[in-house]
Backbone atoms as SQL, in Angstrom:
CREATE TABLE atoms (id INTEGER PRIMARY KEY, chain TEXT, resi INTEGER, resn TEXT, atom TEXT, x REAL, y REAL, z REAL);
INSERT INTO atoms VALUES
  (1, 'A', 1, 'MET', 'N', 97.483, 131.407, 35.355),
  (2, 'A', 1, 'MET', 'CA', 96.673, 130.626, 36.658),
  (3, 'A', 1, 'MET', 'C', 95.553, 131.303, 37.364),
  (4, 'A', 2, 'ILE', 'N', 95.975, 132.542, 37.448),
  (5, 'A', 2, 'ILE', 'CA', 94.532, 133.194, 38.416),
  (6, 'A', 2, 'ILE', 'C', 93.385, 133.564, 37.760),
  (7, 'A', 3, 'LYS', 'N', 93.178, 133.845, 36.231),
  (8, 'A', 3, 'LYS', 'CA', 92.477, 134.220, 36.090),
  (9, 'A', 3, 'LYS', 'C', 91.342, 132.815, 35.607),
  (10, 'A', 4, 'SER', 'N', 92.314, 131.844, 35.389),
  (11, 'A', 4, 'SER', 'CA', 91.419, 130.552, 35.314),
  (12, 'A', 4, 'SER', 'C', 90.552, 129.700, 36.306),
  (13, 'A', 5, 'PHE', 'N', 91.101, 130.345, 37.672),
  (14, 'A', 5, 'PHE', 'CA', 90.975, 130.021, 38.855),
  (15, 'A', 5, 'PHE', 'C', 89.689, 131.244, 39.091),
  (16, 'A', 6, 'LEU', 'N', 89.484, 132.316, 39.202),
  (17, 'A', 6, 'LEU', 'CA', 88.461, 132.949, 39.184),
  (18, 'A', 6, 'LEU', 'C', 87.408, 133.089, 38.328),
  (19, 'A', 7, 'ALA', 'N', 87.966, 132.473, 36.917),
  (20, 'A', 7, 'ALA', 'CA', 86.626, 132.708, 36.099),
  (21, 'A', 7, 'ALA', 'C', 85.783, 131.105, 36.388),
  (22, 'A', 8, 'ARG', 'N', 86.220, 129.972, 37.025),
  (23, 'A', 8, 'ARG', 'CA', 86.358, 128.573, 37.360),
  (24, 'A', 8, 'ARG', 'C', 84.999, 129.102, 38.505),
  (25, 'A', 9, 'ASP', 'N', 85.569, 130.035, 39.237),
  (26, 'A', 9, 'ASP', 'CA', 84.909, 129.913, 40.974),
  (27, 'A', 9, 'ASP', 'C', 83.769, 131.058, 40.501),
  (28, 'A', 10, 'SER', 'N', 83.804, 132.057, 39.604),
  (29, 'A', 10, 'SER', 'CA', 82.419, 132.361, 38.823),
  (30, 'A', 10, 'SER', 'C', 81.515, 131.770, 38.168),
  (31, 'A', 11, 'GLU', 'N', 82.107, 130.590, 37.306),
  (32, 'A', 11, 'GLU', 'CA', 80.911, 129.808, 36.659),
  (33, 'A', 11, 'GLU', 'C', 80.647, 128.800, 38.026),
  (34, 'A', 12, 'GLU', 'N', 81.094, 128.422, 39.071),
  (35, 'A', 12, 'GLU', 'CA', 80.225, 127.416, 39.742),
  (36, 'A', 12, 'GLU', 'C', 79.656, 128.881, 41.230),
  (37, 'A', 13, 'GLY', 'N', 79.895, 129.968, 40.465),
  (38, 'A', 13, 'GLY', 'CA', 79.205, 130.469, 41.588),
  (39, 'A', 13, 'GLY', 'C', 77.623, 130.917, 40.676),
  (40, 'A', 14, 'GLN', 'N', 77.845, 130.930, 39.371),
  (41, 'A', 14, 'GLN', 'CA', 76.571, 131.179, 38.490),
  (42, 'A', 14, 'GLN', 'C', 75.407, 130.116, 38.457),
  (43, 'A', 15, 'GLU', 'N', 76.384, 128.692, 38.190),
  (44, 'A', 15, 'GLU', 'CA', 75.843, 127.921, 38.337),
  (45, 'A', 15, 'GLU', 'C', 75.430, 127.054, 39.691),
  (46, 'A', 16, 'ASP', 'N', 75.537, 127.526, 40.967),
  (47, 'A', 16, 'ASP', 'CA', 74.866, 127.403, 42.138),
  (48, 'A', 16, 'ASP', 'C', 73.288, 128.469, 42.060),
  (49, 'A', 17, 'ALA', 'N', 73.555, 129.973, 41.470),
  (50, 'A', 17, 'ALA', 'CA', 72.496, 130.657, 41.525),
  (51, 'A', 17, 'ALA', 'C', 71.832, 130.242, 40.882),
  (52, 'A', 18, 'ILE', 'N', 72.114, 129.825, 39.692),
  (53, 'A', 18, 'ILE', 'CA', 70.849, 128.889, 38.809),
  (54, 'A', 18, 'ILE', 'C', 70.178, 127.793, 38.849),
  (55, 'A', 19, 'TRP', 'N', 70.861, 127.064, 39.749),
  (56, 'A', 19, 'TRP', 'CA', 70.157, 126.153, 40.905),
  (57, 'A', 19, 'TRP', 'C', 69.845, 126.143, 41.528),
  (58, 'A', 20, 'SER', 'N', 69.866, 127.165, 42.838),
  (59, 'A', 20, 'SER', 'CA', 69.210, 127.600, 43.573),
  (60, 'A', 20, 'SER', 'C', 67.619, 128.560, 42.833),
  (61, 'A', 21, 'SER', 'N', 67.908, 129.060, 41.782),
  (62, 'A', 21, 'SER', 'CA', 66.308, 129.691, 41.041),
  (63, 'A', 21, 'SER', 'C', 65.851, 128.240, 41.021),
  (64, 'A', 22, 'LEU', 'N', 66.407, 127.900, 40.019),
  (65, 'A', 22, 'LEU', 'CA', 65.337, 126.624, 39.733),
  (66, 'A', 22, 'LEU', 'C', 64.939, 125.532, 40.424),
  (67, 'A', 23, 'ARG', 'N', 65.532, 125.234, 41.906),
  (68, 'A', 23, 'ARG', 'CA', 65.059, 124.570, 43.173),
  (69, 'A', 23, 'ARG', 'C', 63.555, 125.073, 43.247),
  (70, 'A', 24, 'LEU', 'N', 64.393, 126.713, 43.742),
  (71, 'A', 24, 'LEU', 'CA', 62.537, 127.607, 44.357),
  (72, 'A', 24, 'LEU', 'C', 61.988, 127.116, 43.174),
  (73, 'A', 25, 'ALA', 'N', 61.583, 127.412, 42.097),
  (74, 'A', 25, 'ALA', 'CA', 60.530, 127.381, 40.942),
  (75, 'A', 25, 'ALA', 'C', 59.952, 125.960, 40.919),
  (76, 'A', 26, 'ILE', 'N', 60.756, 124.865, 40.773),
  (77, 'A', 26, 'ILE', 'CA', 59.778, 123.418, 41.329),
  (78, 'A', 26, 'ILE', 'C', 59.382, 123.340, 42.566),
  (79, 'A', 27, 'SER', 'N', 60.066, 123.662, 43.155),
  (80, 'A', 27, 'SER', 'CA', 58.963, 123.145, 45.062),
  (81, 'A', 27, 'SER', 'C', 58.076, 123.965, 45.610),
  (82, 'A', 28, 'LYS', 'N', 57.633, 125.062, 44.219),
  (83, 'A', 28, 'LYS', 'CA', 56.478, 125.891, 44.345),
  (84, 'A', 28, 'LYS', 'C', 56.014, 125.165, 43.455),
  (85, 'A', 29, 'SER', 'N', 55.837, 124.817, 42.316),
  (86, 'A', 29, 'SER', 'CA', 55.356, 123.695, 41.229),
  (87, 'A', 29, 'SER', 'C', 54.196, 122.984, 41.940),
  (88, 'A', 30, 'SER', 'N', 52.920, 122.813, 40.838),
  (89, 'A', 30, 'SER', 'CA', 52.047, 121.695, 41.647),
  (90, 'A', 30, 'SER', 'C', 52.177, 120.366, 41.619),
  (91, 'A', 31, 'GLY', 'N', 52.753, 120.062, 40.678),
  (92, 'A', 31, 'GLY', 'CA', 53.415, 118.770, 40.256),
  (93, 'A', 31, 'GLY', 'C', 54.510, 118.473, 41.513),
  (94, 'A', 32, 'PHE', 'N', 54.920, 118.878, 41.666),
  (95, 'A', 32, 'PHE', 'CA', 55.953, 118.886, 43.340),
  (96, 'A', 32, 'PHE', 'C', 55.879, 118.611, 44.279),
  (97, 'A', 33, 'ARG', 'N', 54.091, 119.622, 44.964),
  (98, 'A', 33, 'ARG', 'CA', 53.735, 119.549, 45.973),
  (99, 'A', 33, 'ARG', 'C', 52.794, 118.620, 45.796),
  (100, 'A', 34, 'ARG', 'N', 52.072, 117.384, 44.550),
  (101, 'A', 34, 'ARG', 'CA', 51.328, 116.586, 44.499),
  (102, 'A', 34, 'ARG', 'C', 52.151, 115.628, 45.109),
  (103, 'A', 35, 'TRP', 'N', 53.611, 115.253, 43.965),
  (104, 'A', 35, 'TRP', 'CA', 54.984, 114.206, 44.818),
  (105, 'A', 35, 'TRP', 'C', 54.799, 114.429, 45.905),
  (106, 'A', 36, 'GLN', 'N', 54.963, 115.270, 46.329),
  (107, 'A', 36, 'GLN', 'CA', 55.970, 115.508, 47.897),
  (108, 'A', 36, 'GLN', 'C', 54.461, 114.379, 48.629),
  (109, 'A', 37, 'THR', 'N', 53.330, 114.926, 48.538),
  (110, 'A', 37, 'THR', 'CA', 52.054, 114.031, 49.234),
  (111, 'A', 37, 'THR', 'C', 51.831, 112.886, 49.031),
  (112, 'A', 38, 'GLU', 'N', 52.704, 112.359, 47.810),
  (113, 'A', 38, 'GLU', 'CA', 52.389, 110.778, 47.210),
  (114, 'A', 38, 'GLU', 'C', 53.345, 110.590, 48.340),
  (115, 'A', 39, 'GLN', 'N', 53.958, 110.746, 48.245),
  (116, 'A', 39, 'GLN', 'CA', 55.374, 110.187, 49.298),
  (117, 'A', 39, 'GLN', 'C', 55.455, 109.917, 50.653),
  (118, 'A', 40, 'GLU', 'N', 54.133, 109.620, 51.362),
  (119, 'A', 40, 'GLU', 'CA', 53.824, 109.487, 52.534),
  (120, 'A', 40, 'GLU', 'C', 55.435, 108.488, 53.289),
  (121, 'A', 41, 'ALA', 'N', 55.939, 107.941, 52.602),
  (122, 'A', 41, 'ALA', 'CA', 57.083, 106.912, 53.215),
  (123, 'A', 41, 'ALA', 'C', 58.281, 108.483, 53.019),
  (124, 'A', 42, 'LEU', 'N', 58.435, 108.469, 52.404),
  (125, 'A', 42, 'LEU', 'CA', 59.508, 109.752, 52.298),
  (126, 'A', 42, 'LEU', 'C', 59.456, 110.699, 53.328),
  (127, 'A', 43, 'ASN', 'N', 60.126, 110.805, 53.980),
  (128, 'A', 43, 'ASN', 'CA', 60.128, 112.334, 54.863),
  (129, 'A', 43, 'ASN', 'C', 61.678, 112.469, 55.185),
  (130, 'A', 44, 'VAL', 'N', 61.164, 113.509, 53.944),
  (131, 'A', 44, 'VAL', 'CA', 62.466, 114.830, 53.827),
  (132, 'A', 44, 'VAL', 'C', 62.506, 115.630, 53.918),
  (133, 'A', 45, 'ASN', 'N', 63.022, 116.482, 54.711),
  (134, 'A', 45, 'ASN', 'CA', 62.850, 117.604, 55.521),
  (135, 'A', 45, 'ASN', 'C', 64.060, 118.744, 54.255),
  (136, 'A', 46, 'ASP', 'N', 64.766, 117.828, 53.905),
  (137, 'A', 46, 'ASP', 'CA', 66.217, 118.869, 52.847),
  (138, 'A', 46, 'ASP', 'C', 65.348, 118.893, 51.526),
  (139, 'A', 47, 'LEU', 'N', 64.899, 120.415, 51.094),
  (140, 'A', 47, 'LEU', 'CA', 64.169, 120.898, 50.218),
  (141, 'A', 47, 'LEU', 'C', 65.416, 120.081, 48.942),
  (142, 'A', 48, 'ASP', 'N', 66.859, 120.499, 49.129),
  (143, 'A', 48, 'ASP', 'CA', 67.452, 120.488, 47.846),
  (144, 'A', 48, 'ASP', 'C', 67.474, 118.326, 47.280),
  (145, 'A', 49, 'LEU', 'N', 67.112, 118.052, 48.381),
  (146, 'A', 49, 'LEU', 'CA', 67.141, 116.467, 47.838),
  (147, 'A', 49, 'LEU', 'C', 65.969, 115.914, 47.949),
  (148, 'A', 50, 'ALA', 'N', 65.013, 116.468, 48.238),
  (149, 'A', 50, 'ALA', 'CA', 63.733, 116.212, 47.264),
  (150, 'A', 50, 'ALA', 'C', 63.163, 116.919, 46.118),
  (151, 'A', 51, 'VAL', 'N', 63.911, 117.708, 45.950),
  (152, 'A', 51, 'VAL', 'CA', 63.793, 118.526, 44.095),
  (153, 'A', 51, 'VAL', 'C', 64.758, 117.092, 43.301),
  (154, 'A', 52, 'ARG', 'N', 65.822, 116.949, 44.005),
  (155, 'A', 52, 'ARG', 'CA', 66.633, 115.887, 43.423),
  (156, 'A', 52, 'ARG', 'C', 65.696, 114.290, 43.471),
  (157, 'A', 53, 'LEU', 'N', 64.814, 114.195, 44.182),
  (158, 'A', 53, 'LEU', 'CA', 64.188, 112.714, 44.107),
  (159, 'A', 53, 'LEU', 'C', 63.747, 112.867, 42.999),
  (160, 'A', 54, 'TYR', 'N', 62.546, 114.481, 43.389),
  (161, 'A', 54, 'TYR', 'CA', 61.397, 114.554, 42.276),
  (162, 'A', 54, 'TYR', 'C', 62.140, 114.464, 40.924),
  (163, 'A', 55, 'LEU', 'N', 62.897, 115.477, 40.743),
  (164, 'A', 55, 'LEU', 'CA', 63.361, 115.010, 39.067),
  (165, 'A', 55, 'LEU', 'C', 63.843, 114.305, 38.813),
  (166, 'A', 56, 'LYS', 'N', 64.859, 113.159, 39.447),
  (167, 'A', 56, 'LYS', 'CA', 64.990, 111.848, 39.427),
  (168, 'A', 56, 'LYS', 'C', 63.912, 111.050, 38.942),
  (169, 'A', 57, 'GLU', 'N', 63.083, 110.979, 39.359),
  (170, 'A', 57, 'GLU', 'CA', 61.796, 109.684, 39.655),
  (171, 'A', 57, 'GLU', 'C', 60.787, 110.378, 38.119),
  (172, 'A', 58, 'THR', 'N', 60.348, 111.897, 38.107),
  (173, 'A', 58, 'THR', 'CA', 60.347, 112.422, 36.932),
  (174, 'A', 58, 'THR', 'C', 60.590, 112.088, 35.871),
  (175, 'A', 59, 'LEU', 'N', 61.758, 112.051, 35.520),
  (176, 'A', 59, 'LEU', 'CA', 62.970, 111.457, 34.319),
  (177, 'A', 59, 'LEU', 'C', 62.641, 110.435, 34.373),
  (178, 'A', 60, 'GLU', 'N', 62.709, 110.106, 35.416),
  (179, 'A', 60, 'GLU', 'CA', 62.323, 108.549, 34.814),
  (180, 'A', 60, 'GLU', 'C', 61.498, 107.666, 34.555),
  (181, 'A', 61, 'THR', 'N', 60.351, 108.307, 34.495),
  (182, 'A', 61, 'THR', 'CA', 59.013, 108.351, 34.290),
  (183, 'A', 61, 'THR', 'C', 58.928, 108.678, 32.998),
  (184, 'A', 62, 'LEU', 'N', 59.731, 109.687, 31.853),
  (185, 'A', 62, 'LEU', 'CA', 59.361, 109.965, 31.174),
  (186, 'A', 62, 'LEU', 'C', 60.250, 108.893, 29.906),
  (187, 'A', 63, 'ALA', 'N', 61.499, 108.710, 30.892),
  (188, 'A', 63, 'ALA', 'CA', 62.461, 107.623, 29.651),
  (189, 'A', 63, 'ALA', 'C', 61.261, 106.375, 29.539),
  (190, 'A', 64, 'TYR', 'N', 60.575, 106.155, 29.801),
  (191, 'A', 64, 'TYR', 'CA', 59.636, 105.067, 29.554),
  (192, 'A', 64, 'TYR', 'C', 59.217, 105.078, 28.144);
């Protein structure tokens, strides 16, 4: 039981580290910066939320 709890905790930590690294890389990309400047009405100060919105919109566009 304790091993499964520790393994799950370790996996979550790894996922957090991966998301943090990915979020940073995306936020530095020219596509993200361009998207941010195009979002005049969107005032998002939370980087996590901004990256999620960018990814959502990008994936919706690619789905067409």
